[in-house]
Residue frames relative to the residue before (quaternion, step in Angstrom):
aa qw qx qy qz dx dy dz
M 1.0000 0.0000 0.0000 0.0000 0.00 0.00 0.00
K 0.0873 -0.8001 0.5934 0.0140 3.55 -1.03 0.87
L 0.1504 -0.7396 0.6479 0.1030 3.50 -1.32 0.52
I 0.1308 -0.7725 0.6192 0.0530 3.55 -0.69 1.15
C 0.0130 -0.7899 0.6119 -0.0387 3.55 -0.86 1.06
V 0.2972 -0.7131 0.5993 0.2096 3.53 -1.12 0.67
G 0.7692 0.2935 -0.2560 0.5067 3.55 -0.71 1.13
K 0.3713 -0.7086 0.5627 0.2082 3.51 -1.28 0.50
I 0.4512 -0.6489 0.5366 0.2956 3.53 -1.23 0.52
K 0.1809 -0.8109 0.5515 0.0742 3.56 -0.69 1.10
E 0.6538 0.5407 -0.3105 0.4288 3.57 1.05 -0.77
K 0.4929 -0.6974 0.4441 0.2713 3.57 -0.72 1.13
Y 0.6709 0.5102 -0.3121 0.4384 3.60 0.87 -0.91
L 0.6529 0.4896 -0.3171 0.4833 3.60 1.06 -0.68
K 0.6147 0.5453 -0.3434 0.4548 3.59 1.00 -0.79
E 0.6633 0.5104 -0.3038 0.4553 3.57 0.92 -0.92
A 0.6792 0.4801 -0.2912 0.4726 3.59 0.89 -0.91
I 0.6402 0.5171 -0.3192 0.4699 3.61 0.97 -0.83
N 0.6709 0.4948 -0.2982 0.4650 3.58 0.90 -0.90
D 0.5941 0.5579 -0.3595 0.4544 3.58 1.12 -0.63
Y 0.7027 0.4450 -0.2755 0.4819 3.60 0.85 -0.90
L 0.6036 0.5364 -0.3629 0.4651 3.61 1.05 -0.62
K 0.6451 0.5092 -0.3123 0.4765 3.57 1.02 -0.80
R 0.6457 0.5221 -0.3142 0.4602 3.60 0.93 -0.88
L 0.6662 0.5313 -0.2989 0.4296 3.57 0.99 -0.87
T 0.5578 0.6292 -0.3978 0.3670 3.62 1.12 -0.53
K 0.5473 0.6034 -0.3963 0.4234 3.61 1.21 -0.35
Y 0.7791 0.3566 -0.1504 0.4932 3.58 1.12 -0.72
I 0.8211 0.0218 0.0611 0.5671 3.57 0.90 -0.93
K 0.3729 -0.6229 0.6129 0.3120 3.47 -1.40 0.14
L 0.0419 -0.8082 0.5868 -0.0260 3.56 -0.54 1.19
E 0.1659 -0.7729 0.6079 0.0747 3.54 -0.71 1.11
V 0.1736 -0.7730 0.6038 0.0881 3.57 -0.80 1.04
I 0.1073 -0.7854 0.6095 0.0153 3.54 -0.78 1.12
E 0.1284 -0.7920 0.5950 0.0473 3.57 -0.59 1.18
L 0.1077 -0.7977 0.5930 0.0192 3.55 -0.79 1.09
T 0.4670 -0.6830 0.4844 0.2843 3.55 -1.21 0.40
K 0.7961 0.1810 -0.0853 0.5711 3.60 1.14 -0.58
T 0.5790 -0.5912 0.4447 0.3427 3.56 -1.15 0.69
E 0.6180 0.5800 -0.3397 0.4078 3.58 1.06 -0.74
E 0.6284 0.5592 -0.3280 0.4298 3.60 1.20 -0.46
I 0.4887 0.6962 -0.4248 0.3099 3.60 1.21 -0.40
I 0.6867 0.5194 -0.3017 0.4094 3.58 0.69 -1.08
K 0.6275 0.5488 -0.3319 0.4415 3.61 1.09 -0.66
N 0.7033 0.4565 -0.2503 0.4841 3.58 1.23 -0.47
I 0.5833 0.5530 -0.3751 0.4618 3.58 1.29 0.14
K 0.2443 -0.7666 0.5828 0.1141 3.55 -0.83 1.09
D 0.6601 -0.5216 0.3659 0.3979 3.58 -1.22 0.47
K 0.7053 0.4822 -0.2604 0.4497 3.59 1.00 -0.83
D 0.5318 0.6591 -0.3989 0.3517 3.62 1.23 -0.29
Y 0.2715 -0.6832 0.6522 0.1847 3.51 -1.20 0.75
V 0.1692 -0.8425 0.5098 0.0409 3.56 -0.26 1.31
I 0.0660 -0.7636 0.6423 0.0067 3.52 -0.86 1.09
T 0.1461 -0.7956 0.5848 0.0604 3.56 -0.49 1.21
L 0.3031 -0.7319 0.5851 0.1733 3.53 -1.07 0.81
E 0.1617 0.7995 -0.5423 0.2015 3.54 -0.29 1.34
I 0.6100 -0.5734 0.4037 0.3689 3.55 -1.10 0.68
G 0.7327 0.4411 -0.2411 0.4588 3.62 0.95 -0.81
G 0.4917 0.6890 -0.4180 0.3297 3.61 1.24 0.12
N 0.6912 -0.4422 0.3700 0.4356 3.53 -1.37 -0.15
Q 0.2584 -0.7534 0.5841 0.1563 3.56 -0.98 0.86
L 0.0643 -0.7947 0.6034 -0.0165 3.55 -0.86 1.06
D 0.4051 -0.6388 0.5670 0.3261 3.54 -1.21 0.41
S 0.7324 -0.4507 0.2720 0.4318 3.60 -1.24 0.24
L 0.6480 0.5153 -0.3212 0.4597 3.60 0.98 -0.80
S 0.6731 0.4846 -0.2938 0.4752 3.60 0.91 -0.88
F 0.6133 0.5376 -0.3401 0.4682 3.58 1.08 -0.72
S 0.6642 0.4965 -0.3120 0.4636 3.60 0.91 -0.86
K 0.6414 0.5119 -0.3237 0.4709 3.60 1.01 -0.75
M 0.6389 0.5172 -0.3267 0.4665 3.58 1.01 -0.79
I 0.6419 0.5138 -0.3181 0.4719 3.59 0.97 -0.85
E 0.6692 0.5092 -0.3022 0.4489 3.58 0.84 -0.97
K 0.6679 0.4939 -0.2941 0.4727 3.59 0.90 -0.92
T 0.6675 0.5031 -0.3032 0.4576 3.58 0.91 -0.90
L 0.6414 0.5284 -0.3267 0.4502 3.61 0.99 -0.79
I 0.6179 0.5320 -0.3432 0.4663 3.58 1.10 -0.65
E 0.7378 0.4243 -0.2180 0.4776 3.58 0.97 -0.90
N 0.8017 -0.0334 0.0672 0.5930 3.59 1.08 -0.72
S 0.2623 -0.8019 0.5190 0.1370 3.58 -0.46 1.19
N 0.6217 0.5447 -0.3383 0.4498 3.60 1.26 -0.14
I 0.1119 0.8037 -0.5712 0.1236 3.56 0.52 1.19
L 0.0519 -0.7832 0.6195 -0.0105 3.53 -0.93 0.98
F 0.1785 -0.7764 0.5998 0.0750 3.57 -0.65 1.16
V 0.1349 -0.7917 0.5925 0.0624 3.58 -1.08 0.74
I 0.0539 -0.7412 0.6690 0.0108 3.53 -0.93 1.08
G 0.2969 -0.7872 0.5182 0.1538 3.57 -0.57 1.14
D 0.6108 -0.5175 0.4207 0.4268 3.55 -1.23 -0.42
S 0.7844 -0.3388 0.2254 0.4681 3.59 -1.25 -0.26
D 0.6633 0.4748 -0.3058 0.4910 3.60 1.24 -0.31
G 0.5864 -0.5883 0.3645 0.4210 3.58 1.28 0.04
I 0.6152 -0.5193 0.4418 0.3958 3.54 -1.23 -0.60
N 0.4702 -0.7023 0.4488 0.2902 3.57 -0.83 0.92
I 0.7120 -0.5032 0.3104 0.3787 3.54 -1.28 0.51
E 0.6263 0.5528 -0.3413 0.4310 3.59 0.98 -0.80
V 0.6818 0.4617 -0.2797 0.4937 3.59 0.96 -0.85
R 0.6336 0.5281 -0.3342 0.4561 3.60 0.97 -0.78
E 0.6610 0.4957 -0.3078 0.4718 3.58 1.01 -0.76
R 0.6643 0.4934 -0.2942 0.4783 3.61 1.13 -0.62
S 0.5172 0.6787 -0.3953 0.3401 3.58 1.24 -0.47
N 0.3337 -0.7262 0.5691 0.1936 3.55 -1.04 0.86
Y 0.7932 0.0347 0.0107 0.6079 3.56 1.15 -0.62
K 0.2086 -0.7664 0.5989 0.1021 3.54 -0.88 1.02
L 0.0739 -0.8202 0.5665 -0.0292 3.55 -0.64 1.20
S 0.0856 -0.7756 0.6243 0.0382 3.55 -1.01 0.87
F 0.3239 -0.7397 0.5556 0.1978 3.55 -1.00 0.81
S 0.7908 -0.0847 0.0874 0.5998 3.57 1.21 -0.43
N 0.5174 -0.5926 0.5011 0.3606 3.55 -1.30 0.22
M 0.5612 0.5975 -0.3827 0.4261 3.55 1.30 -0.22
T 0.4001 -0.6829 0.5546 0.2569 3.53 -1.29 0.41
Y 0.1344 -0.7844 0.6032 0.0527 3.57 -0.94 0.96
P 0.5396 -0.5537 0.4918 0.4004 3.58 -1.18 0.41
H 0.5531 -0.6602 0.3901 0.3257 3.60 -0.85 0.90
Q 0.6207 0.5361 -0.3505 0.4521 3.58 1.05 -0.66
L 0.6754 0.4739 -0.2838 0.4887 3.58 0.96 -0.87
F 0.6382 0.5419 -0.3416 0.4270 3.57 0.97 -0.78
R 0.5883 0.5680 -0.3806 0.4317 3.60 1.03 -0.67
L 0.6490 0.5062 -0.3056 0.4788 3.58 1.01 -0.84
I 0.6489 0.5121 -0.3151 0.4662 3.59 0.90 -0.91
F 0.6504 0.5206 -0.3144 0.4551 3.58 0.91 -0.90
L 0.6871 0.4859 -0.2930 0.4538 3.60 0.82 -0.98
E 0.6148 0.5284 -0.3501 0.4693 3.59 1.06 -0.67
Q 0.6836 0.4755 -0.2919 0.4705 3.60 0.91 -0.84
L 0.6141 0.5243 -0.3484 0.4761 3.59 1.07 -0.64
Y 0.6362 0.5118 -0.3138 0.4846 3.58 1.00 -0.85
R 0.6425 0.5211 -0.3135 0.4663 3.59 0.92 -0.92
S 0.6504 0.5242 -0.3304 0.4394 3.60 0.93 -0.83
F 0.6744 0.4769 -0.3082 0.4721 3.61 0.98 -0.74
K 0.5810 0.5401 -0.3733 0.4810 3.59 1.15 -0.51
I 0.6571 0.5016 -0.3006 0.4757 3.59 0.97 -0.89
I 0.6494 0.5279 -0.3167 0.4465 3.60 0.86 -0.96
N 0.7531 0.3781 -0.1948 0.5019 3.58 1.02 -0.82
N 0.4452 -0.7279 0.4230 0.3050 3.58 1.30 0.36
E 0.4113 0.6860 -0.4850 0.3536 3.55 0.99 0.89
T 0.4900 -0.6645 0.4707 0.3111 3.55 -1.02 0.74
Y 0.0238 0.7539 -0.6549 0.0461 3.49 -1.23 0.68
H 0.5772 -0.6196 0.3929 0.3585 3.57 -0.94 0.82
K 0.3338 -0.7357 0.5582 0.1890 3.55 -1.18 0.62
């Protein structure tokens, strides 16, 4: 599983929280985080076999349980899941057209650095749900 992000995390408190969730996720998956400097570089990092899930405001909104079911089903069909978080301008058309699934966490706009943390927390939560493990609500 991979996560492509445009931009680097500069804030120490966000880095610490992100690293905490990355560490927690190692119990369930190997997640490679790829940080890029430009949105145009995303398409070069997508392989033909990848199942691409783009995170976009106009995508499908799921609750945590539905997100976990989608992850579980997708992993059964294709273990090469690649998530994409664009920059403040979103995701370019070429990547959106390559996307297998468009996912939105909200109609609201979040700072991209903060959204990475929110995404990783929800991914961790989904694996707790998939494995029938308790997690705070």
